[in-house]
C-alpha positions, 0 to 999 in steps of 0.5 A: 486405435479400435480392436475387432470384436470376437464373439462368443460364437466365434468358434463357431465361425472359424470351423466353418471357415476351416470347412471350406479347407482353403486356407494356405491354399496355392493362388487361384486365378478365379479368384484374381479376376473376381478382384480385379471385377471388383477394384474395376466396379469400385473404381479404387486401387486395391481389391483383396479376397480376405478369410479371418481366421481365429487370429490372423486376415489370411488373403486369397487374392489381392490385386493392385498392391504387392502384399510383402506378406499373404496374412495379417494380425486379425487384431489391426484388420478392417475384415475383422470389423466387416466379418462382425455385419451382415451389410457392407462396412463402408469408410469414406476416410479412414484419417477421418474415422477415430478406429483408424487413424492410427491404424498400422494399416492408415498410416504405414506403407500401404496407407489404406485412406478408403475402405469397403468390406463385403461380407462373404456370408457361407450358406450356413449364416457364417461370415468367412471374410471379406471382399475389399476395395481400398484406395489411398484417397478418400471416395464414395461408392453410388448405389450402383457399385454398392450393388454390383459388390454385393453381387460378386462377395455372392460369387465369391461364396459360390467359388469357394463352396466349389472348392469345399465340394471338391474336398469333399468329394474327395475324400468321399472317392478315396474312401470309395476305393479303399473299400473297394480294395477291402472287398477286392471287387476291380472296378471294371467287374462293377456293374452299374447298381454296384459302382452305387454307394450303399443306403447305409453310406450315403445315409451316413454322409447325409448325417455327418453333413446335418451334423457340421455346425447347422448343416453343409448345404447340398440338394437331396433328388430322390428319384423313382423309376415309373415303370419299375413294378410292372416291369417286376410283376410282369417281367421278373426280377432278373429283368427288373435288376437289369432295368434298374443297372440300366437306368442307374447307368444312366443316372451315374452318367447324367449327374456332375462329377462329385455327385453321391447316388446310392439305390434308395428302395428297389425302384428308388435312387437317392441323388447326393448334390453336394452345396448345390443350392441354387434351384437353377442349377438343381433343375438344370441336373433333374432335367438332365436325369429325366432327358438320359432315362426317357430314352427306351431300354431294350431288354432283348426283345422287350422295349421298355420306358425308363421313365423317371419322376424326382422329388426335390429337398434343398438344405441350407441350414433348415432340416434338423435329421435326416427323417425330416428331409426323406419325407420332404422328398418322399412328398415332393416325389408323390406330388410328381408321379401324380402328373402323366408325364416325367417330371420333377418337383421342388418341395417348399411351403408352398408345395408343402400345403398342396400336399397336405390337402392332396393327403387330407383328398387322398383319404376322403377318395379312399374312404369313398372307394370303400362306400362305393360312394364313385359314381359311374357316368357315361359318354355316349358312343357314336355313329359318325354316319347319322351321330346316333348312340351305338354304345357307351364308354363308363367313366368314374366320378366322384360326387365330394360335396357340391363339386364332382372330381374328375378323374383327373384329380383322384386316378394319380391318388389311385395310381399311387396308392395301388389300388385303381383295380378296384375301382374298376371292379366297381365301375364295371359293377354299376356299368353293368347293372345299367345296362338293363335300365339302358336297354328297355327304351331300345329293346335288340338293338347293337349297342356296346358298353365299353369299360377300362381295365387298369394295368393293376388290375390286369397284373392281379389274378385276385383282381382278375378273377373276380371280374370274370365272376362280375361278368358270369353273374351280369348276363346282358340283354339282348343285343348288348356286347361288353368291352374292356378297354386295355391301354397299349403298354398292357400288351407288352406282356407276353406271360401265359396268365396275361393271354389265359386271362384274354382267353376268358374274356374272348370265350364269355363274349367280351369284346378287347379293343386298345386304348389310347392307341398310339401313344404305348409301345405295342408291337405289331406282332402283339397286335395280329396275334392276340385276339383284339376286336377294337381300336380307339385312336387318341385323342392326340391324333384327333387334335392334331387333324386341323393343324396347318401341317400335313404330317398329322393327317397323314401319319393318322390316314395310315395307321387308320388304313393298317387297323382297318386292313387288321379288321378292328373297330376303329374308334376315335377319341375326343372329336370336338369339332365339325372338321374334325369330324369330316375329316374322320368320316371321310377315311373310313373311321365309323365309330367316335366320342367327344364333346363334339358329342356328348360329355358324359353324363350320369346313367339317367341322363343317358336313359333319357338319351336312348327314348328320345331316341327315333329308334329303328331295330337295324344293327349296324352291319359288320364288313365281311372283312373285318369278320373274316379278317378276326377268324383268320388270326383265331386260326393262324394262331389255333384259338380253340372257340369260334369266337364268331359263332359263339357271339352270335349263338348268344345274340351278339354280333361281332363288331 
């Protein structure tokens, strides 16, 4: 009889087996179900799940034969041979095999004549034992049977992992309970943030997991609340903490039992999912987290989005340090944040390559911004009645080599870096400098130069001051109006500084418009109370005008009626078809922009466009209803300046 070899690395394997805390545990019907399936798939008398300890083979499950004892010596075990392999260990007829012909398990009462062992390989690469199919007669397995039994062996390991997870969780929960008792903090008095593990506790758990024989498998999710910085800057630290407390409450409800959550930074949570290594399982949890947090959060009279982005790294023996693991979750999170929606990203070889290219791109972008190499392109805004230009929107483009990089590529990088305000000022400066050149072919024609203001600029006193200085130092030609476009969410800011800034703009004859209207969270009361003069209807509404369902048209028609009643100038964005144009014109929209009319063009092309214009020096009339509506809002909220009179004194009629 041949005894199974015991390699030098066996102590590490045994330690890994003991970490599952499953030896000498009671019977579990889940393992018996697997054994029964294995017996049926193999077409054998017996199936066993056995784990090979230091000097014994212990049976977690056995179906098809009564066992007089729960274990046998390792020296006579077939599984002792199986764990030395990575592939199935199959003996068609033991009496024909010199290694086993005189084995007590063959010649004794059990009478093993056929054995097929499928090693149970842990995520860290150690063979814990085997799933065995045994018969008292010689037997053969077909390829499809071998494949199915290997799958059952994999399921067995997953079940063992679940038991280990429960064991670790139990120890963790006991530790947290002991900590609460030590601090004399009853759990019913704790906020959601206090229920989280501390940052240091979670980092220690990661260190422990990585130090155990190459590391226990787990997934780490780095979750960032996208709007935290804006909430903190505009509503203050108290509201921001309430915001995070609600986020923590939802995260605790979303993750499975056994997970650990800690607040990693002011705006970020770390979620540790023990033994979760299957992408599909982790993806399901990430989607659940985002889904729970996607619901709007109301704080007093404020309506706040709790949107979350998640970066995910999975450890299955592939990380040597916590620092490397956190760096990968950070990289994945940055990629997720660059999406306009709440989403998650896994880190892998492809993602790292994308991230490295992204870093190079970001470095080049910063250099381009510092050297003022980004250019202003102008997209014409047209009168729907005759298609003639009545203004332009200034848009940023980045010449990089032989390519022109669009904002969809570089704006997320600037948002991540918090320097979108600098881009705003550069584009506005270039746009204001271009206006005198644009005005030459069309003297006295009523035109608008529309520019965008990012949230970063609106929240920064120094950037706002620089913008006002730019406006003061660039007097526009007669007939031209500067319009600033603010995203709808910006109007949630109810601070005195924000409202004073809007007043400063209006005093300078600057028109204020809402950009992407209908996609944010502004309230009707704020629309009425603020000195708004224009609205740009988001392209998402325009794109749906040609759908079979009438609901999008009904919604937009209602919105347009309300905006017209408020006396606000309406511009439709993203018009691409003649049918869209006709519907908008029939429903009271007079201004539009989109590829149906013009793509964004360079300043020189815009000048050429105006030179070819059959110009008749007549202004687009301002409706008395709209002018009176603006003045009514001024009187109602005690605006201390006669906006219409001031603008006419500068040759800039209301629009």
